[in-house]
N, C-alpha and C positions, 0 to 999 in steps of 0.2 A: 449416489456417488464420482465424485471430482474421479477422475486422474492419475495415480501417483507420478510426481516430474523423476527422469528414468537420471543419475545420478553420474550411469556409464557407458553413454551412450553421448555422442558430441554434441556441447554448441547447437540451438535453434539460428542462437546469435553470440554474436563475440566483439563488445568493445576491445583494442588494444591502444592503450597507450592516448588517451583523445586529448588535447590541446583546444583553445581554441580564449581568445584574447578579442575582445573590441575594448578603445581605445587603451590607455591604462591599467584596464578592468583584466586579470587571468581570469575569464568565466571558467575556463577546464583546461587544469594542472596537466594535472596525467592521469587518465581516468579508464581504466581495463573494468571490463561491466562481460560475463555473460550470464546467460537466457540458456537451462536447462528444457532437454522436453518436455511442456505437457507441467511446466513450471505458473510457480506467478508470487513475483517476484517483488520489493514488496523496497522501491531506490522511496531513503529519505533525507534529513535535512535541513536543515534553516530557512528563512528565505530568502535569496539570493547566494545559496551553496551550492548554484547548476544543473539544477533538478531539467528545470526547461528548456535548458540549454542543449543538455544529453538529447531531451526528450526528442530535441529539432532537429538536433546534425542528426538521429537515425533514423527520424521520419524521410533525411531529404533537405529540410527546411532551411541549415546555417549546410553549411559547407567550414570543415574542422581549416587548422593550419597546421594540421598534424595532425596520425595518428590510423589507425584503422575499426572499418565497418563493413562482418561480414553477420549471412545470412545465409545457409542453411549454406556454412561454407566457401560463398560465390560474394564478392566485394557488392553494398550493397548500391552501389549507384554506379555495376551492369547493366546488360538490356534484362530488365522484367525481372530484376534480382529484388525490386521494392513491391513487387506483387501476388505474393504471400503476406507484407504488413499492411495489418490495421492502424489507423490513430482511433482515439478518442478526446478529441485533444478537451484540453478543461472548459473555455470559450467556446458556450454551446455555436455549433458550425448548424447552424437551422436559415433555412429561408418562411418566418412568424409569419410570412402572410398567404405561402402556399400549406395543401391541407395537409396532412402524419402520411395516405397516401401518396402522394403528389412527391413530397422531397424523399421518400426508398423511390421514389420512380428518376427522381435526378440523381440519385447519388448510386442507384446501384445504375443506369445507360455509365453514365462518368467510368465506373467504373469496371463499365466493357459490354451490359451482362444488355443481354435487346433476349424479343418475342417472349415465346413462355418462359425461356428459367428466368425470364422479370419476373415477371403476371403469375411467378408462383412463390420463389421469394420475398416479394413484396406483400404474399398473403402469410407465405408464412412469418414473414415479420412484426407484422398487426398481432396476432395468434400470442407473437412468444412474447412483444413486450405489453400486455393485459391495453391492446387500440383501435382492434377490429370497432367494438361500437363508435369510439369514437374519429374512425379514419376518411371523416369529408369535410372534418371541421378546421379551421386554419391553426396553426400551429401558435398559434399568438394567444387565442384564446386559456393553452394550456398552461395548468402546476407546472411550477418546480420539477419535480420528478418526473410528470411525464416526456418532457424536455429532455435529460436525460436519459433514462431512455430509448425513446427515441432515437436522443444523439448515437445510441452505440451502437445500433440498429441501425443504422447511416453505414458504418463503420468497420458491418459486418457481412454486408450484403456476400458483398461479391471470397465471405467463408476464407478469414484470411490464418494461415499457419502461428502465427508471430504476433499479438492484439497489444498496440504501446498505449495505454491509462491514463494522463493526466487528469486529475482530482473527477473519475466522474461520479462522486456522491457527493463533490461541497453543492452543498445550503439545500437540501434532501432533509423531510421531514423524517423519523425512521423506517415508514414500512415500507417506503420508498423506497431507502437505503437498502434494508430489507431481502427485499424482489430486485434490484439491481447485483449482488450481486446469487442473485439462488438462476440469471442471466448471465452472466459471469460460469458459475456453476455448471448452467451447462455447455457452453461452448469451451471450457476443459474438457469437462467430457469428452466432444469432440473432437479433443487433442489441440486444443488451442495450448500457446505456451504465452502465460501477461506478463508486460512491465511494469509496475504504478505507482504514479507517485499516488499519497493523501498527507495529509497531516491528524486524519488520526492513528492517531502509532492503537488505541486501543483492538481496529479492524486491520491493522497492521499483524500484529500479533496471534489472533484468532483465525487468521481464512492466510495468511502466505505465509509458504516454506521454505524463503528465503529472508530475508532485509540487509539490503545495501546503504550501507548510513554516507555520505558527502557533507562535507563543508569546505568550505575557502575552493573548490575545486580542482579537491580530490575527491580518495575514498581512504575516511577515517577507519573504518569498519565491515565487516561482512561477515555475514554467515547465518545458522538457526539460530533460534533464540538460545534456545540450548546453552550455544555454545561463546555465544555472543558476553550471556552472563557469567558462565564461565571464565573470559577474557576480563569481567568489568569489574561487576561491584562486587561478586560470589555468590557463592550458592545459600546462604549466611536467612533468613526469614528473619524481617522485623517482625515485635513485637512491644502491643502499646497498654499498656494497663492499668485501666481508670480505677484508682484507689482514694477510695475516703480521706486519704491524708496520708505523706510525703512519708517513707522509712526514715528513716534517721540513716543517719553518716554513715557510710559502711558496711549496713545492714545488705545493701540487695547494691546490686550491680546494676547499674541504666542511667539514663537519665531522665532529668526532670525536667515534663517541656505540659504547662498547666494544663493540670489537678495530673496526667499518665506520665509511667514510667516508661520510656524510652527504650530499645534493646533488642540483641539482636541473637537471633538462638541460630543453633545448626545444624537443628536435628529437632526440629520440632515436637515428636512420641517422645520423646522421652526426656528433651531439658524442660519442655512447658511446665508439665507436673515436679518438678524439682527446681522450680522459681517460683511457684503459685506456693510450692514451704514452707521457702524462705520470706516471700513478702507473706504471708497468715505471717507468720513468729515472730516479723516484726510488730506485728502489731493491728495494720493496715487489714480490710477490707475491699478486697477487690468485687466493679461495681461491673465490669466491663473489660473484653476482648478481643483485638482488634488486629490480626495479622492479616501480613502484608506479604506476596511472595515479589522475590523480583522479576518486573516488568520490563515490556520495551521502551513505557516511559522514560523506568529511572536507566537505563542504560545510554538511552539516546540524551540524559541529561550526562552523568557521569567521560560521554565524549566529546561532550556541547560546550556547556558548559547554560544550558541555555535551553528558551521554551522553544521550541518550536512552531509557533507564528511568529516569534522575535524576528 
């Protein structure tokens, strides 16, 4: 069971009024984001919205033009402040000619681990990633999911308290994706807080505690799914009824789309039976009923007006 985020404690990471310009492009205009203790926070936005620039700024790979970044109340660029930070990049950061064990040893050393501590954590990481039986194989032979798991392990050998995850499940099969999230749940149980970028809206909806949506370099919405739904699409359910014929004009309220009656219902339990009665009274037979609840995707499209990968 993952650790519940702490809402009344000080943020483990705080970005305030971040600005970054590349030539004529404002990658970040005025972005402020907080990550709470034990939280899995989704950072969403269309391509080019500023997500990667923000991640790289937090990691220290891009210098902001203005604004501040704090980790545990300290400026991120203060001495040793980023020691508590782990970064899992979208592009695999592995040495393909080295074995899984050699990759772990290399990244562990870069994180300052030595001797018995390094050996212990490498062994633990191999078990954790289910790669112990492949430890002596070069990484170039691994599947995409195996590489992704090893990529995460290399980033957390030093046991960071804050983890930045940039598309950690991109290009992997459903089984590998599930294994990766099991690994992340284990890290959260041990106290890690995480900022996640993903194009998988269903994953963000099912697994993240809060969502921040950015577009054109600014934060356009943030909150829990329930809060975002309340502020945007509303809680009404969309109901689609497949009917044998189109109801007569004025008999039933709704929109007719390709053999289906589409309408909005504020209360499914009380409103759906009444709708079905009106449909039957109009002389129609209901062949199928499809209920669509407000989702993160509907919120996202409402706010940005475009698909996530556009």
